[in-house]
C-alpha positions in Angstrom: 93.8 98.8 124.1 92.8 101.3 121.4 91.3 104.3 122.6 87.7 104.7 121.3 87.0 107.7 118.9 85.7 110.5 120.6 82.5 112.1 119.1 80.8 115.5 119.6 77.1 116.0 117.8 76.2 119.3 117.1 72.7 120.0 115.8 69.7 122.1 117.3 67.1 119.8 116.8 67.3 117.3 119.7 65.3 114.4 118.5 67.7 114.4 115.5 71.1 114.6 118.0 69.5 112.1 120.4 68.6 109.6 117.4 72.1 109.8 115.8 73.8 109.4 119.4 71.8 106.5 120.4 73.1 104.8 116.9 76.6 105.9 117.6 76.4 104.7 121.2 76.1 101.3 119.9 79.6 101.4 118.4 81.6 100.6 121.2 84.9 101.9 119.8 82.9 105.5 119.6 82.5 107.5 122.3 79.7 110.4 122.4 81.4 113.2 124.2 78.2 115.7 124.0 75.6 117.1 122.0 75.2 120.5 121.2 72.9 123.1 119.6 75.0 125.8 118.5 78.3 126.3 117.1 79.4 129.2 119.6 78.8 126.2 122.4 81.2 123.9 120.1 84.4 126.5 120.1 83.6 127.7 123.8 83.7 123.7 124.7 86.1 122.5 122.4 89.1 122.3 125.0 87.1 120.9 127.2 85.4 118.2 125.3 88.3 117.2 123.1 86.3 115.8 120.4 88.6 113.5 117.3 85.3 114.1 115.3 82.4 116.6 115.1 79.8 115.6 113.0 78.1 119.7 112.4 74.7 120.9 111.3 75.1 124.2 109.3 71.7 126.0 110.2 71.9 126.5 113.7 71.2 129.8 115.8 73.8 131.9 117.3 76.6 130.7 114.9 75.8 128.7 112.0 78.1 125.4 111.2 80.4 126.9 108.7 81.8 129.9 110.8 82.0 127.0 113.6 83.9 124.8 111.3 86.7 127.5 110.6 87.2 128.5 114.1 87.4 124.9 115.4 89.8 123.8 112.8 91.9 127.4 113.4 91.7 126.2 117.0 92.5 122.7 117.1 93.7 121.8 113.1 93.7 118.3 114.0 89.9 118.3 114.9 87.9 116.3 111.9 84.9 118.1 111.2 82.1 116.0 109.4 78.8 118.5 108.5 75.5 116.5 108.5 73.3 118.4 107.0 69.7 118.3 104.6 71.1 120.6 102.2 72.3 118.7 99.2 73.1 121.5 96.6 76.5 122.2 95.4 76.9 125.4 96.8 76.5 124.1 100.0 78.8 121.3 100.0 81.8 123.1 98.3 81.2 125.8 101.1 81.4 123.3 103.8 84.5 121.7 102.5 86.4 125.0 101.7 85.5 126.1 105.2 87.7 123.0 106.2 85.0 120.0 106.5 86.6 116.9 105.8 83.4 115.5 104.8 79.9 115.9 104.0 77.1 113.4 104.6 73.0 114.1 104.5 70.9 113.5 107.0 68.9 111.0 105.1 71.5 108.6 104.7 71.2 104.9 106.6 72.8 105.4 109.9 75.4 103.1 109.7 76.8 104.8 107.0 77.6 107.8 109.5 79.8 105.5 111.2 81.7 105.1 108.0 82.3 108.6 107.3 83.8 108.8 110.8 85.7 106.4 110.3 86.9 107.9 106.5 87.9 111.2 108.3 89.8 109.6 111.1 91.7 108.2 108.2 92.7 111.4 106.5 89.9 110.8 104.2 87.2 113.2 102.7 84.2 111.6 102.9 81.2 112.9 100.5 78.0 110.3 100.5 76.3 109.1 97.2 74.0 112.2 97.4 76.7 114.5 98.5 79.3 113.2 95.6 76.6 113.4 92.8 75.9 117.3 93.2 79.5 117.6 92.8 79.6 116.7 89.7 83.2 117.9 88.1 83.1 120.8 86.2 84.9 121.7 82.9 88.3 123.3 83.6 89.3 125.4 86.7 86.6 127.1 88.4 88.7 130.2 88.2 87.6 130.2 84.6 84.3 131.3 85.5 85.9 134.5 86.9 85.9 137.5 84.6 89.7 139.5 84.3 88.4 142.1 87.0 87.2 139.6 89.5 90.4 137.8 89.2 92.4 140.7 89.9 89.8 141.8 93.2 90.2 138.3 94.2 94.5 139.1 94.2 93.5 141.9 96.2 91.3 140.6 98.9 93.4 137.2 98.9 96.2 140.2 100.3 94.1 141.1 103.2 92.9 144.4 102.0 89.7 145.8 102.5 87.1 146.6 100.3 88.2 150.4 100.8 91.8 149.8 99.8 90.6 147.6 96.7 88.3 150.6 95.8 90.9 153.3 96.0 93.7 150.8 94.6 91.7 150.4 91.6 89.9 153.5 91.4 86.5 152.3 91.7 83.7 152.4 94.2 83.6 150.4 97.1 79.9 149.6 96.4 80.9 148.0 93.2 84.2 146.4 95.3 81.2 144.5 97.5 79.5 143.3 94.0 81.9 142.1 92.6 83.1 140.1 96.0 80.0 138.7 96.2 79.8 137.5 93.2 83.4 135.8 93.2 82.2 133.9 96.8 78.8 132.9 94.8 81.3 131.3 92.0 83.7 129.6 93.8 81.0 128.5 96.5 83.0 130.3 99.1 81.7 132.3 101.7 84.4 133.7 104.2 87.1 136.1 103.4 89.3 133.6 104.9 88.2 130.9 102.5 88.8 133.2 99.5 92.4 133.6 100.9 92.5 129.9 100.8 91.6 129.4 97.6 93.9 132.0 96.3 97.1 130.2 98.1 95.6 126.8 96.8 95.0 127.5 93.6 98.4 129.9 93.5 96.5 133.3 92.4 99.3 134.6 95.0 102.1 133.2 93.0 103.9 135.9 92.3 102.7 138.7 94.3 105.1 138.8 96.9 102.9 138.5 99.5 103.8 136.7 103.1 100.7 136.0 103.9 
């Protein structure tokens, strides 16, 4: 007999979490292993609860969903994170995916779509609900094209693990200028963490030919 899919629900609104739990528990092939209300609790209880799929809210106290997603993937790479959020802006969706989430579902979708999303990520597929997919309309050209030459240079330096101060010294600019460029790069690429910038640089060939040993 196939083992049920172990699902962990993470949302700081008890009624939302309970509502999702009651729906998912109606499927015999799903096993809800718990409900938590912040990202820190997820990281602390990850090994104990051993979920296959985590339904992760984004805005939560103590530790938000993006940071928690990144830490979960680092700790247990096989865990699928499916973001469940009320935000449908491209920035939120791109950021969630760049942090390692395999899917993004809006909270106002029909409840049976959450089950479809769980099945999809368990097959190793990315899942975006209709509203989320519509927000992520393809943009012409590579997102890197939107970066200025100086921003691309700074992205390379940051992806090599250099601090703001080291980048400032290397390029003979102020630390404040580096910080400003860094914020602009993150905004343009829809990425909110340094690890996300490094991953983007690796995936898009920014680091090729630099001799970096990341």
